[in-house]
Residue, then its C-alpha position, 0 to 999 in steps of 0.5 A: m479472480s483477479t487480484r485485489y490490492l491495497m494501495d501504498m503511497s510508494a505505488w501511488a506516487r509513481l502511477q504517472h512515472p514516465r517510465l512506467p509501462t503503459t500496459r502496467s499503468e492500464h492494468v492499475a487503471e483497469a483494477m481501480v475502475d473495477g473497485r479492486i484497488h483499496a485505500c486504508p487510513p494509513f495510506l490516507l494519512e500519507l496521501g494527505y501529508s503529500a498535499r501542497n495546501h488545503r485545495d490539493y488535500a481536498t482534491l486528493m482525498a475526493l479522488v481517493e474517495d471516488a476511486m477506491p473503496l476504504v478498508p478500515l483500520t481495526e484493533t485486530a490490524v494494530d495488534d498484528a502490526l505490533r506482532m509483525q514488528e516483534q517478529l521482524a525484530v528477531s532478525s533485526h529488521h524491525r526498523v520499518k515505518a509504522n504505516d507500512l506495518l499497519i498497511a501490511a496488517i490491514a492487507v493480511e486481515s482483508g486478504l489484499t495484495v499490497l501494491h507498492m514500490d517500497k523495499h520494506y514489504p518484501i522484507i515483511a512478507e518474507r520474515v512474517a510467516g509468509e502471511l502477506s501478499v505484495e506486488w511491485l508496481a514495477p521492478p525495484k529501482a525501475l522508477t527511480 
Protein backbone atom coordinates (compact mmCIF):
# COMPACT_ATOMS: atom_id res chain seq x y z
CA MET A 1 0.00 0.00 0.00
CA SER A 2 1.25 3.48 -0.81
CA THR A 3 1.98 5.98 1.93
CA ARG A 4 -0.87 8.15 3.15
CA TYR A 5 0.15 11.64 4.23
CA LEU A 6 -0.96 14.50 6.43
CA MET A 7 0.11 17.79 4.86
CA ASP A 8 2.08 20.33 6.85
CA MET A 9 2.24 23.98 5.82
CA SER A 10 6.03 23.77 5.55
CA ALA A 11 5.66 21.28 2.69
CA TRP A 12 2.63 22.95 1.12
CA ALA A 13 4.48 26.26 0.86
CA ARG A 14 7.28 24.58 -1.10
CA LEU A 15 5.31 22.43 -3.55
CA GLN A 16 6.02 24.90 -6.37
CA HIS A 17 9.64 25.56 -5.38
CA PRO A 18 11.89 25.64 -8.48
CA ARG A 19 14.45 23.31 -6.85
CA LEU A 20 11.91 20.65 -5.92
CA PRO A 21 12.75 17.74 -8.23
CA THR A 22 10.08 17.08 -10.86
CA THR A 23 9.88 13.43 -9.83
CA ARG A 24 9.04 14.48 -6.28
CA SER A 25 6.41 17.04 -7.30
CA GLU A 26 4.86 14.41 -9.60
CA HIS A 27 4.82 11.88 -6.74
CA VAL A 28 3.03 14.39 -4.48
CA ALA A 29 0.56 15.33 -7.23
CA GLU A 30 -0.21 11.65 -7.84
CA ALA A 31 -0.74 11.06 -4.11
CA MET A 32 -3.07 14.05 -3.99
CA VAL A 33 -5.10 12.82 -6.97
CA ASP A 34 -5.30 9.38 -5.33
CA GLY A 35 -6.67 10.93 -2.11
CA ARG A 36 -3.59 9.92 -0.11
CA ILE A 37 -2.74 13.43 1.10
CA HIS A 38 -4.97 14.70 3.88
CA ALA A 39 -5.58 18.04 5.55
CA CYS A 40 -6.50 18.76 9.17
CA PRO A 41 -7.79 21.83 11.05
CA PRO A 42 -4.36 23.01 12.29
CA PHE A 43 -3.05 22.92 8.70
CA LEU A 44 -6.14 24.81 7.49
CA LEU A 45 -5.56 27.50 10.11
CA GLU A 46 -1.97 27.95 8.93
CA LEU A 47 -3.13 28.00 5.32
CA GLY A 48 -5.74 30.63 6.11
CA TYR A 49 -3.15 32.70 7.92
CA SER A 50 -1.01 32.71 4.75
CA ALA A 51 -3.80 34.20 2.62
CA ARG A 52 -3.23 37.73 1.36
CA ASN A 53 -6.92 38.71 1.41
CA HIS A 54 -10.42 37.23 1.52
CA ARG A 55 -10.42 36.20 -2.15
CA ASP A 56 -7.09 34.39 -1.70
CA TYR A 57 -8.42 32.78 1.49
CA ALA A 58 -11.52 31.46 -0.26
CA THR A 59 -9.48 30.18 -3.20
CA LEU A 60 -7.00 28.34 -0.95
CA MET A 61 -9.71 26.77 1.17
CA ALA A 62 -11.68 25.62 -1.89
CA LEU A 63 -8.52 24.16 -3.43
CA VAL A 64 -7.72 22.15 -0.32
CA GLU A 65 -11.33 21.09 0.18
CA ASP A 66 -11.40 19.70 -3.37
CA ALA A 67 -7.95 18.11 -3.22
CA MET A 68 -7.54 16.66 0.27
CA PRO A 69 -9.76 14.65 2.59
CA LEU A 70 -10.12 16.33 5.98
CA VAL A 71 -8.99 14.49 9.10
CA PRO A 72 -10.68 15.87 12.24
CA LEU A 73 -9.00 17.26 15.31
CA THR A 74 -10.26 15.05 18.11
CA GLU A 75 -10.10 15.42 21.85
CA THR A 76 -7.79 12.39 21.86
CA ALA A 77 -5.39 14.16 19.49
CA VAL A 78 -5.36 17.24 21.75
CA ASP A 79 -4.58 15.02 24.75
CA ASP A 80 -1.85 13.26 22.75
CA ALA A 81 -0.32 16.60 21.70
CA LEU A 82 -0.12 17.62 25.35
CA ARG A 83 1.47 14.27 26.21
CA MET A 84 3.98 14.74 23.37
CA GLN A 85 4.86 18.21 24.64
CA GLU A 86 5.44 16.82 28.13
CA GLN A 87 7.64 14.03 26.76
CA LEU A 88 9.63 16.59 24.75
CA ALA A 89 10.04 18.76 27.88
CA VAL A 90 11.94 15.91 29.54
CA SER A 91 14.78 16.51 27.06
CA SER A 92 14.22 20.30 26.78
CA HIS A 93 12.80 19.94 23.24
CA HIS A 94 9.32 21.19 24.11
CA ARG A 95 9.54 24.52 22.25
CA VAL A 96 7.67 23.16 19.26
CA LYS A 97 4.75 25.14 17.78
CA ALA A 98 1.37 24.02 19.08
CA ASN A 99 0.16 23.41 15.51
CA ASP A 100 3.08 21.06 14.85
CA LEU A 101 2.23 19.05 17.96
CA LEU A 102 -1.44 18.90 16.98
CA ILE A 103 -0.59 17.83 13.42
CA ALA A 104 1.77 15.17 14.80
CA ALA A 105 -0.91 13.87 17.16
CA ILE A 106 -3.54 13.79 14.40
CA ALA A 107 -1.10 11.91 12.17
CA VAL A 108 -0.41 9.31 14.86
CA GLU A 109 -4.10 8.87 15.63
CA SER A 110 -4.96 8.53 11.92
CA GLY A 111 -2.02 6.37 10.88
CA LEU A 112 -0.73 9.04 8.48
CA THR A 113 2.80 10.20 7.69
CA VAL A 114 3.46 13.93 8.09
CA LEU A 115 4.77 15.41 4.84
CA HIS A 116 6.92 18.36 5.90
CA MET A 117 9.94 20.64 5.57
CA ASP A 118 10.14 21.43 9.29
CA LYS A 119 13.00 20.45 11.61
CA HIS A 120 10.60 19.85 14.51
CA TYR A 121 8.87 16.76 13.13
CA PRO A 122 11.96 14.51 13.20
CA ILE A 123 12.60 15.69 16.77
CA ILE A 124 9.04 14.79 17.75
CA ALA A 125 9.33 11.43 16.00
CA GLU A 126 12.66 10.63 17.66
CA ARG A 127 11.78 11.75 21.16
CA VAL A 128 8.17 10.59 21.45
CA ALA A 129 8.57 6.83 21.52
CA GLY A 130 8.78 6.52 17.73
CA GLU A 131 5.00 6.83 17.33
CA LEU A 132 5.16 9.43 14.59
CA SER A 133 5.94 8.72 10.94
CA VAL A 134 7.44 11.69 9.08
CA GLU A 135 8.77 12.32 5.59
CA TRP A 136 10.67 15.31 4.26
CA LEU A 137 9.26 16.77 1.04
CA ALA A 138 12.90 17.25 -0.01
CA PRO A 139 16.18 16.91 1.87
CA PRO A 140 16.51 19.39 4.75
CA LYS A 141 17.61 22.86 3.59
CA ALA A 142 17.36 21.82 -0.09
CA LEU A 143 14.56 24.30 -0.77
CA THR A 144 15.71 27.30 1.26
